[in-house]
N, C-alpha and C positions, 0 to 999 in steps of 0.2 A: 394650657387649659385655659389659656390668658383670651385669644378670641371667641374662644365658646362663652365663656362668662360673658364677656362682651355685648356676643350674640344674642345669648339668650337674655341678660338683662335689657338690648334694645326692643326685643321682641314683646315688651308687655309694659302697660305704660307708668310712669312715675306717678303719678295722679294720686293723692292722699284725699280723706276725707275731709280734711280742715285743713289748707295750708297753716304752714306755722309761722309767724312771725315771732324775728327774734331767736332765741336758743332754743332748739324743742328739746321735747319734754318725755321721748323716747329714745333718746341716744346715751349712749355711755358717759353716766354722770363724771366719772373720773377725769374721761378725756376732755369734757366741757370744761370741767372746772380747768385744770392745766391749761385750756387756752384763753380761758378768763382770766386766769392768774398772769399772763404776758401780758393781758391790757393792764388789768389793773397797776402791776407793777413798771408798766410803763418800757417793758422788754420785749417790743416787738422784733421778732428774729426776720432775718430777710427768706428765709424759706422753712419749712414744714410739709413735712411726709404723714399723710392721714392714712393710715393703712388699717384695711379690715376688710370680712366677708363683703360682697353685693348686697345693696340692702339696708347697710347695717345704720348708715347716716352717715356718711362719709360729706356728701353735699351737702346737707343739710348742715351740717355742722359747720362749713367751713364759709356757706353763705352766712349765718350767724356770724359766725367773725368778722366778715364783711361787714354786716351790719352795724356792730359793734364799733368796728372805725372810721364808719362814713356816717351815723347817726348826727343829726345837729342839735338835738335838745341839749341844748347845754343847761337843764334843770334837774338832768338823772343825778339821782342821789350815785348809782354805779356804775361807771363809765365802761364797764364791759357788758353792761344789760341794755341793747336798743331800744327805744323807745317803741319801734315795730309801727308807727304810726307817721312819720314826717314824711317828709319828700324821699329824703335819700332813702329812707331804710325803704319805702313801699318799690322805689325803683330798684332795689338791689333785690329783693324778694320778685319782683317779675322781668329780671335780667335785663333792665336799662339803663342802670349808672352807667356813668361813664369812665368812672374809674375802676371799676371793678370787670373784669374779663373773665368768661370761661371758655377755656379749649379742650373741644371732646372728640370722640369719634362722629358725634352726632351733628356739633360744626363745624368738624372740618367737612364733612359729606355736604353742608349747607354752598359751602366756598368752591366746593371742586367742582372741573370744568366738566368729568362725565358722570352722569349718574350714577348711584349707588351706593352703598356706605362701604368702606375700607376696613379692617381688621384690626388695622393698625395706625398709629397715629406717625404722620409721616414728616420727615426735615422739614418740608415747606412747612409746615403749623410751627413748627419751635421757631423758622424763622420768623414766622409775623409774629411769634409770644415777643420775641427778642427786638423786634419793634417797635412793638407797642408799650415793653417796657421800658424804653428810650423816650415815651412820650410823659410830660410833665402833669401831674395828677391835675385836674379843671375844677373839681368840687370839694374834694376832699383835701386831707392831711397826704394820703399817700395812694399807690395805685397797687390793685390787690389783682393779683392773674391765678385764676384756677385752673391746672392741667386736670382733668377728668381722665379715665382711662389709661394712668400713667403708665400704668403694666406694658400697655402695648408698644409704647415705647421703643422702635427697635434700637440698635447699638450706636449706630450712626448719628440717628437723631437724638439719642441720651448724650450722647458727645456733644454735638452743638447746646444741650440743654445745660453742660458740665461749664462749658464758656461762661453761661450767665451766674450761673451757681459760683461760679468763683469770681467774677467779676459782677456781684450785683448792682445795679443803678440804684442809686440813693433814692429813695423813698417807695420804694417796690417792694412787695412782698408775693413772694410764690408759694403756692398751697398745691401739692401734688396727691392726689388720690389714687390709692394703688389698692385694689382686691390682693395684688399679690405682691409685697413689698420687693418679695428675694427675686423676684425676673427684674429689678433694676439694680445697675453696674452701682458695684458698692463704695464707687468713687462719686456716684451719685448721692446715696443715701447717707453717706457721713457729712457729706453738705448739708445737709436738713436736720432742722427737730423732728423726728421720725413719736407719732403720736398714734398709739393703736388706738384701737374703737371696739370694743369687745360688744358680743350679743351679749343682752340683757336677758333677763330670766321673764319665763313662760307668764308668772304672776304680771312682771311689770308690763307685758305686750299686752296681756287682757284688761291692764286696767289702764294703758292709752286706748283701746279699741272703743272702751265703755265710755269713758271718757268723752268720745267724738261720739257718742247716741249708736255704736251698733248694738244687735242684742245679745246678750249674755249668751246664749248658746252658739251662736256663727261665731262670736269673740272667744271663746274656749276650743271651738275647733281651731278659727285659725290661728290663735296664739298655738295648738299644738303644734301647725304644719309649720310654724315661722322660723324655725330654728334659731330664735330669740334674734332677729331679726325684724323689727317693728317695722323699717320703712317697707320690707317686703308686705307685711301685714296687711297696711293702712292702702296698698295698693291690690292687695287679695279681694277687700272688701268693696272694692267699686269697679273692679275687673273681674267677672266670673270664670276668663280662660287661665287668669295665672292662679284661682284656688282650684279650676277644676285639674289644671297640670302639676299641683303639686300633689293633688288626692291620689291620680294617679300614678304617682311616683310613689307614693305611699306604700300602696296598695298589689302595686309591681313588688316592692320588695318585701313586703308581707307574702305572697306567695311563694317569693323566691325563697326565704329562708323557712318555710312551713314544708317545702316539700323536698323527696327523697333525696339524699346522699348523692344519686347518680344523675336527677334531673337537676340539680345546685350545679352540679360540674357543665350538664348539656346550656346551664344559659349561661353560665360564667365562659364558656367557648363560646356562646351566639353575639352576648355582647362584647367580648374582646375584639370579636372578630368586625364587628359593626362600632367599633369606637372611634378609628376616625371618623365617620359621618356622623355618630348621633353622641361624641363627646360631652356635651351638655347635660342631656338624657342619663350615661350611661353615668355621670358623677351624679348626677341627680339622687339616681336610686341607690347607689351605694350612701349617699349621707341617709337617705331612709332607714336604710338596715342599719346604720348607726341608731339611731335614734329609738328603732323598736327593740334593737337586742339592750341597746342601755334601759328602756323601760322594762322589759321583759326581767332585766338584771337587778334592779333596786325591785321588783315584784318578790325572787326570790330571796333578795336578801331583808326584805321586811320579814317574808315566811319563816326562816333562818330567824330571825330575831326577837320572835314571838315564840319558838321552843324554848322549853325548860329542861333544866336537868345537865347534869354532867356526863357529855360523855370524852372515850379516850379516844376514840376515831370520829373525823370530821362526818357530819350526815349526809343525806342524800342532796337537800336542797342545799348546806352550805357549798360541795360539789360542782352541785347546779349552777352555781353563784358565779363560780369562779369560772368555769366552763365558757359562763356568756363574758365576762371581764376579759377572755384570750379572746375570745369572736371577737371583740368591742377592738379589742389594741389590732389582731389582725386585718381589720377595714381600715382601722385609720391608717396602719400602716402601706394598705393598700394604694388610699388615695396618694399618699408620698411616693409611692411607686411611681403609682399616673404622672404624678404631675414633673419625678422625674425622668420620665419616658421609657421606663423601665416597658416590656411588650406586654400592653393590655391582657390579654389572652394570660398570660402566667402571672402577673398581677393578680388576675378575680381570681383565677385557679387556687393560687396558694390561699387567698382569702377565705376560701368557701371553703376550704379542707381545715381549717381551724374553727367553724362552725358545731356546734352542740351535734351530735349525731339525732337526739334525742329531738321533736318538732314542741316551738314554744306554745302556750296557752293558745287557743284561740280569740280571736278580738270580736 
């Protein structure tokens, strides 16, 4: 799934309504606090692994971390918080600081002799990283090397990177950003301080958008579709194609769930056969289905909690809630199976069989 996710992410803009200077207010606060504490305690590690879903804010957190280390404002009350306005902070923000370098599929494509964007980070890119790590800092106390799309590193490239992780150059900090950390070798992961970035609440995404002047109705819709990834939400409000694609995913998932069982199985068969060419789209529809099933389960649970009286047998509402819970579990297992290279058609059909027979409420 790694290549598909990277292709999907590259197909949409990474622009946000307002560029963040310093620590982003829309990223998992627990992860932000962990990074800040390493700076306050002067415990800067030689390698970090920031993991989490696409658009959760890994690159923004890494950039803020680099800003804090490079900031030249000596009057800051908190050394973990960059001023955001000095020359160093501004250079990090726009990717022009000499001591902060990012290696990614995009940067690799810019340096490639042949046009086009590869789906994996190559060993040549890792060699460039190692050469960069051998340089002394020019303006800061250390160099920060950010490896985005780290989950796309093939094993030879990871083995080459491992040499740097085992013998890190003095004054260099590596930051690996991975949507799927399990795609990395255990020897690579074990030599990094892993900091997971979790999606934030829908309400927090809504507040993030409202603070940036997004209309309330649009902010509410985008937050609902964001799956807790505010980075996606910020991109969706400035690129309507991003928003429309997610709307279509949700509509497709709703039609799939609400269709008769036979049609559900036909759709599962069709998507399974197309999975090789439409992997990202299929995964997106399954994720949308999980969200719809979850919404339905919550509605059923709220209905059950509103019922009064003592019953010897579970009510129909309670049984329906349990059936939706099983359906969500089956959908999550389907995603895991697809990641594990189980035959897509079988994984999708097994998921559908666990879905409730009755149609969810119309939305």
